[in-house]
C-alpha distance (Angstrom), angle and dihedral (degrees) to the residues before:
residue distance angle dihedral
M1 . . .
N2 3.77 . .
M3 3.76 116.4 .
L4 3.79 129.0 -164.4
V5 3.78 111.4 -127.4
G6 3.78 123.2 -161.2
V7 3.80 117.9 -122.6
A8 3.75 126.5 -142.8
L9 3.76 110.5 -115.1
A10 3.80 129.6 -155.4
G11 3.80 92.6 13.3
E12 3.75 100.5 -62.9
A13 3.77 134.2 90.7
I14 3.78 97.2 -175.1
P15 3.80 120.5 47.2
Q16 3.82 110.9 -103.6
E17 3.78 91.8 -127.3
A18 3.76 89.1 66.5
I19 3.79 93.2 55.0
A20 3.77 100.0 39.1
A21 3.75 110.7 123.7
D22 3.74 144.7 129.1
P23 3.79 102.8 -73.7
A24 3.84 90.6 -151.8
V25 3.79 88.9 67.3
D26 3.79 97.9 61.5
P27 3.84 124.8 40.5
I28 3.79 92.2 -149.1
F29 3.77 90.1 75.2
A30 3.85 91.3 63.0
A31 3.80 89.9 47.2
I32 3.79 91.1 51.9
E33 3.82 92.1 49.0
A34 3.80 90.5 48.7
H35 3.75 90.5 51.2
K36 3.83 92.2 49.2
A37 3.85 89.5 51.6
A38 3.81 94.0 46.7
R39 3.79 91.0 47.5
A40 3.83 92.4 48.9
T41 3.81 90.0 51.2
W42 3.79 90.9 48.8
I43 3.81 93.0 48.7
G44 3.78 89.4 49.6
W45 3.78 91.2 55.7
V46 3.80 91.3 45.0
D47 3.77 88.9 55.4
R48 3.80 92.3 45.6
H49 3.82 91.3 47.5
M50 3.84 92.2 50.8
A51 3.83 91.6 48.5
L52 3.79 90.8 51.8
E53 3.77 90.8 46.3
A54 3.78 88.7 56.7
E55 3.82 93.7 42.8
L56 3.75 104.7 43.2
P57 3.80 127.0 67.3
K58 3.77 114.6 -113.2
D59 3.80 92.6 -110.8
K60 3.87 88.8 63.0
R61 3.77 95.0 52.5
K62 3.77 107.8 51.6
S63 3.85 96.7 120.4
S64 3.77 117.4 106.9
V65 3.82 127.3 -165.1
N66 3.75 119.0 176.7
V67 3.83 141.1 116.0
W68 3.81 91.2 -71.5
D69 3.78 102.6 36.5
N70 3.81 140.6 31.2
E71 3.78 105.6 -177.1
I72 3.77 118.2 154.4
V73 3.84 117.6 -170.9
S74 3.76 109.8 -156.1
S75 3.80 93.9 -147.9
D76 3.83 91.5 59.2
D77 3.81 120.8 110.0
P78 3.86 105.6 -91.6
R79 3.75 89.5 -128.5
W80 3.81 90.3 59.9
I81 3.79 92.0 50.6
E82 3.81 90.8 48.8
A83 3.82 90.8 48.2
E84 3.82 92.2 49.7
R85 3.81 92.8 49.8
E86 3.77 95.3 43.0
L87 3.84 93.8 44.7
S88 3.84 89.7 54.4
R89 3.82 92.4 44.8
A90 3.81 92.4 47.2
S91 3.77 92.2 46.9
D92 3.83 90.8 52.7
A93 3.80 90.8 47.9
E94 3.81 93.0 50.2
E95 3.78 91.3 49.6
E96 3.81 91.0 48.8
A97 3.80 89.6 50.3
A98 3.79 90.0 48.8
C99 3.81 90.4 52.1
D100 3.84 89.2 50.7
L101 3.78 88.1 59.3
V102 3.81 90.3 64.1
N103 3.82 94.2 40.9
V104 3.79 97.2 51.2
R105 3.81 110.5 78.6
P106 3.80 115.1 -139.1
T107 3.80 109.8 -126.1
T108 3.82 100.6 -169.1
M109 3.75 134.4 49.4
A110 3.85 88.0 -120.2
G111 3.83 89.7 54.0
L112 3.80 91.8 48.1
L113 3.77 90.7 50.6
A114 3.84 91.8 45.3
L115 3.81 89.0 52.5
L116 3.82 92.8 50.1
N117 3.83 91.5 46.2
H118 3.79 91.0 49.8
A119 3.81 91.6 49.1
L120 3.80 90.4 52.1
V121 3.81 97.9 43.0
Y122 3.82 96.5 46.7
D123 3.84 95.3 50.8
T124 3.71 99.0 73.1
D125 3.80 96.7 153.2
G126 3.79 105.6 27.2
Q127 3.82 89.2 -103.5
G128 3.83 99.3 76.8
W129 3.81 98.0 108.7
P130 3.79 132.0 59.5
Q131 3.78 119.4 -90.7
D132 3.79 130.5 -154.6
L133 3.78 97.4 30.1
F134 3.76 116.7 170.4
S135 3.78 118.3 -112.1
D136 3.83 120.0 -133.6
D137 3.78 91.3 -89.0
G138 3.79 89.1 61.1
K139 3.81 91.5 -134.4
R140 3.80 106.5 83.1
T141 3.74 127.3 59.4
R142 3.76 122.2 -149.4
S143 3.79 136.2 171.7
W144 3.82 124.0 -95.2
Q145 3.78 88.3 -112.8
T146 3.80 91.2 59.4
F147 3.84 90.1 53.7
L148 3.80 88.3 47.0
L149 3.79 91.4 55.6
E150 3.82 89.5 47.5
N151 3.82 90.9 51.3
I152 3.76 91.8 49.4
T153 3.79 92.7 47.4
V154 3.86 91.0 50.2
A155 3.83 90.1 48.5
L156 3.80 92.3 51.0
T157 3.81 93.2 42.3
M158 3.79 94.7 48.9
G159 3.78 91.0 44.3
L160 3.77 131.1 -120.2
D161 3.73 123.4 -92.5
E162 3.81 94.8 -114.0
P163 3.75 139.3 65.9
S164 3.76 117.6 -83.9
F165 3.78 121.0 -103.6
S166 3.84 93.8 -119.3
């Protein structure tokens, strides 16, 4: 069976009026802003890295810095070495900020809706969030979305710090 699915337009899935609140009231707002900043930094370094990749000859960009490898070739262009290091650092910071989003419990309905909206808006290609994150037992891996659902469930189960809408 084919189903028609609505698409978020103009960068938001939930109307902003529904998530307007005093950010000081709910810690999830700070976590969302930190993630936005970390992601913007990472995207900036992705763009810079891609530009250097197009500009520099292959023999000036042999260095590789990532989770598996940290090989610096001294004859590389210094801009390439910097871009490799910063891209790796920014990627780690963005993933850490994404993990904070599922570790900080929303305390208001506005915060909960803001978290859901952020999760929808930032996953433009189905690959926007970390995969294979370790659960607390250190044995199982699960997707970021699974941890998000757990965080939302805990927030709703523990109750929000505001009166209900009913």
